[in-house]
C-alpha positions in Angstrom: 0.4 -30.6 32.6 -1.0 -29.1 29.0 -2.2 -26.0 29.6 -4.5 -23.9 26.5 -2.7 -20.5 26.6 -5.4 -17.3 25.5 -3.9 -14.5 23.9 -6.3 -11.4 24.5 -5.5 -9.6 21.7 -7.8 -11.1 19.6 -9.5 -10.1 16.2 -12.1 -11.2 14.3 -12.9 -11.3 10.5 -10.9 -11.9 7.3 -8.2 -10.0 6.1 -7.8 -11.9 2.6 -9.0 -14.8 0.5 -7.0 -16.5 -1.6 -8.1 -19.3 -4.6 -5.1 -21.6 -5.6 -6.3 -24.0 -8.4 -4.5 -27.4 -7.4 -2.0 -26.7 -10.3 -0.8 -24.2 -8.7 -0.1 -26.6 -5.5 3.4 -28.2 -5.2 3.2 -29.1 -1.6 3.5 -28.4 2.0 6.7 -28.5 3.8 6.5 -29.5 7.3 9.5 -28.2 9.9 9.2 -31.0 12.6 11.5 -28.9 15.0 9.7 -25.7 14.9 6.7 -27.3 14.3 5.6 -24.9 11.4 4.3 -25.9 8.2 5.5 -23.8 5.0 3.3 -23.4 1.7 4.9 -24.3 -1.7 2.8 -22.6 -4.9 3.8 -21.9 -8.6 2.1 -20.7 -11.4 0.8 -17.4 -9.7 -0.6 -15.8 -12.5 -3.5 -18.8 -12.2 -3.9 -17.8 -8.4 -7.1 -15.5 -7.8 -7.0 -13.1 -4.8 -10.3 -12.0 -3.3 -9.8 -8.8 -1.5 -12.0 -8.1 1.8 -14.8 -5.7 1.2 -16.1 -4.8 4.6 -15.5 -5.8 8.1 -18.5 -7.3 8.8 -18.1 -9.4 5.0 -16.1 -12.1 5.4 -16.1 -15.1 7.5 -14.0 -18.3 7.8 -15.8 -21.4 9.8 -14.4 -25.0 10.7 -17.2 -27.0 12.0 -15.8 -30.7 13.7 -18.4 -33.4 13.4 -18.7 -37.1 13.9 -20.6 -39.4 11.4 -21.1 -43.2 11.0 -17.6 -42.3 8.6 -15.8 -40.9 11.6 -14.3 -37.3 11.9 -14.7 -34.8 9.6 -14.7 -31.1 9.3 -16.9 -28.6 7.3 -14.9 -25.6 6.4 -16.7 -22.9 4.8 -14.9 -19.2 3.9 -17.6 -16.7 2.7 -17.6 -12.9 1.7 -19.1 -10.5 -0.6 -17.9 -9.1 -3.9 -19.6 -5.8 -4.4 -21.3 -4.5 -7.0 -22.8 -6.7 -10.0 -20.8 -5.9 -13.1 -18.8 -6.8 -15.9 -15.6 -6.4 -14.8 -15.0 -9.0 -12.5 -17.6 -11.3 -14.4 -14.9 -13.5 -16.0 -12.9 -14.3 -12.5 -15.9 -15.0 -10.8 -17.1 -17.6 -13.7 -13.2 -19.1 -13.1 -13.9 -19.7 -9.7 -17.7 -20.7 -10.1 -16.5 -23.6 -12.6 -13.3 -25.0 -10.7 -12.2 -27.0 -7.9 -9.7 -24.6 -5.3 -7.7 -24.7 -2.4 -8.3 -21.4 -0.5 -5.8 -19.8 1.9 -7.9 -17.6 4.5 -6.0 -15.2 6.7 -7.7 -14.2 9.6 -8.0 -11.1 11.6 -5.2 -12.1 13.5 -3.0 -12.6 10.7 -3.3 -16.9 11.0 -2.9 -18.2 7.8 -5.6 -21.1 7.4 -5.0 -23.5 4.3 -8.5 -25.0 3.1 -8.9 -28.2 1.5 -7.0 -31.6 0.6 -6.5 -33.3 -2.5 -9.3 -35.5 -2.2 -11.7 -33.0 -1.1 -11.1 -29.5 -2.9 -13.7 -26.4 -2.2 -16.5 -25.8 -4.3 -17.0 -22.0 -5.2 -20.9 -21.2 -4.8 -22.4 -17.2 -5.6 -25.8 -15.8 -5.0 -26.3 -12.6 -7.4 -27.9 -10.0 -6.1 -29.3 -6.1 -6.6 -30.7 -5.8 -3.5 -34.3 -4.8 -3.2 -33.4 -0.7 -2.4 -30.5 1.8 -2.6 -29.6 1.2 1.1 -29.0 -2.6 0.1 -26.0 -4.3 -1.1 -25.5 -5.0 -4.7 -22.8 -7.6 -5.5 -22.0 -11.2 -5.4 -22.3 -13.7 -2.1 -19.8 -16.6 -2.3 -19.0 -19.3 -0.2 -16.2 -21.8 -0.7 -17.3 -25.1 0.9 -15.6 -28.7 1.6 -15.8 -31.5 4.1 -12.4 -32.9 4.9 -10.9 -35.5 7.1 -8.8 -33.8 8.6 -8.8 -30.1 10.2 -6.8 -27.2 7.7 -3.3 -26.3 7.9 -1.9 -23.9 10.4 0.6 -21.5 7.3 3.7 -20.0 8.7 5.1 -18.9 5.3 3.8 -19.4 1.6 6.5 -19.5 -1.1 6.0 -18.6 -4.6 3.1 -16.2 -4.0 3.9 -12.8 -5.8 1.8 -10.1 -4.8 
């Protein structure tokens, strides 16, 4: 009998979000013996890291659906970039105008590879100053796509300098 295992040391949220343009993706190398996936990247200067702002502002979702075309997975990675400012304007505009793969590192350290060659992620934004001093001023964002396979768990990343 196969059994689902529970790990009760479980932390929600995301630790890191990294947007990878298709030109920086080389391959996902599969180790069939260890049942692990390794991501190989190039052009690290084109990769955009979005630091996690606050504990309650970043989320990864993957919803499986069945429709007329078969199984699909709606994938989204959402967060907030604080403070509307000219400092991040160019990077946010690059994200808005491109198609992306996304590495989403969750609170448990699991790395999710989101997006596929034929289903890259779109970056959408909502910029606001808020209504009052107590509300957030910043850019809410979401990377979204619909994939025909679930996201891939990544054991290691090669070519990503920090």
